[in-house]
Each structure stands twice: as structure tokens, then as C-alpha cells.
N, C-alpha and C positions, 0 to 999 in steps of 0.2 A: 507422599510427602514432596513438597516443592523443593527444588534445588535452590541454592543461594542465588544463582543467576536468574532463575525464574522469579524469585521474590524481588530481586533488584529491579527487573523490568516492570513487574507488576506494580511495585511501589512508585516508580518514576511516572508511568503512564496514569496511575490513579491520582497522582498529585496535581497534574496539569493536563489540560487539553492542548493539542498542537505543540507537543514537546519540542519539535524541530521547526516550528513555524508552519505556515500554510503555503508558502511559495515553493515550487519545485526547486531541487538543487540545480546549480548552474550547468552541470554536465547534461542533465536530462533536457534542459531547455535547448542547449546547443545541439545535441544529437537529434532531438525531435524536429529541429529546423532543417537537418541534413538528410535524415532517413525517415521515411514514413513509418510510424509505429501503428500497424493495423493488424487485424486478424487475431490469432491466439497469442496471448502475451503472458509470460510468467514473471511475476514481480516477487523477488526474494528479499527478505528482511525489510519489508516495506513499511513497517510501523503503522502510523495512522493514515497513510495513503496519499500524502501530498504529491508524490511523483506520478502514481498511477491515475489519480484523479485528474491531474494536469494532462496526461497523455490521452485519457479517455475523452476529456472535454475537447482537446485539440482535434481528435479523430471525428468527434461528432460535428464540430464546426466545419470540417472539411467533407462532411457527408460520407465518411468512411466508417466501417464497423470495426469494433474492437471487443474482444472478450478477454477477461483476465482471471487468472488464478493467482491468488496472493498468499504467500507464505510469510508468517512471522512467528517469532518465539513468544510474543506477549498476547495473551487472550484479551487483555484490556485494550491494547492498541487495536486489535482486530474489531473489538466492539465499537471503538470510536470510528474506525474506518467504515464499518457496516452502516452506522447511522449517517455518515457523510455521503456514502455511495447511494443509499436509499433516498436521501434528500435531493441528490443530483440526478436521480433517475437511472443509476447504473446498477446492473445485477452482476456482481463479481462473485467468484467462488473463493471463499476464505478458508485457509487452513492454518491451524495452530501447529507449527512444525519446529522441532529442534533440529537445526541443520547438521548437528553432529550425529544424528540418527539416520541421516539420508545416505543411502549406499549408491 
């Protein structure tokens, strides 16, 4: 049985694509200009992937490698991210994880 929270996120991501837009958030843009984000990366509560897609694209433009494991509560958001990553040529590991279950 789905929890109320799970149903909430499922409903939100099912109603619209790019719930939070397609541009990375301002912090991600700033930090990526100051610190190279390369190698193994864990993206937590990533939703549809606007931030990790930006970081992976930036790494590719700089001829750096990046691998990412992405955790999110919403299976629907991860499905959206999977399609976007595939279209962009990225192979991410996606995990449907409730952070309250992580020890």
C-alpha cells in the first residue's frame, strides 16, 4: 500500500513533466563553477534530474568523466529522469529510495 507521501509525489510528477523546470538550481550552477564535479556522484532527492543532467553535461563538455547514482522517492520522477538521461546519452544508476529508511 502506498503511503500518502508516496501518492502525493506520484500525483505531482504524473500531472506534469519538468515539475521544477529544466534549468539547474542556482546553487548547483555556482558550485559547479567553483568545484569540479567529476567521478562518482550521489544525487539525493533529485526528482526528474535537472541538476545531475546539468553536472553530467558540464563534465562531458570539459572531457571529464562522471558516474552518478540517483536516489529519489518518486518512481515517476525517476522514470522521467531515465528517459532524459537516455536521450542525452548518460547511463545513471537510479534508485527509488525513501530517505527515512536509510540508516
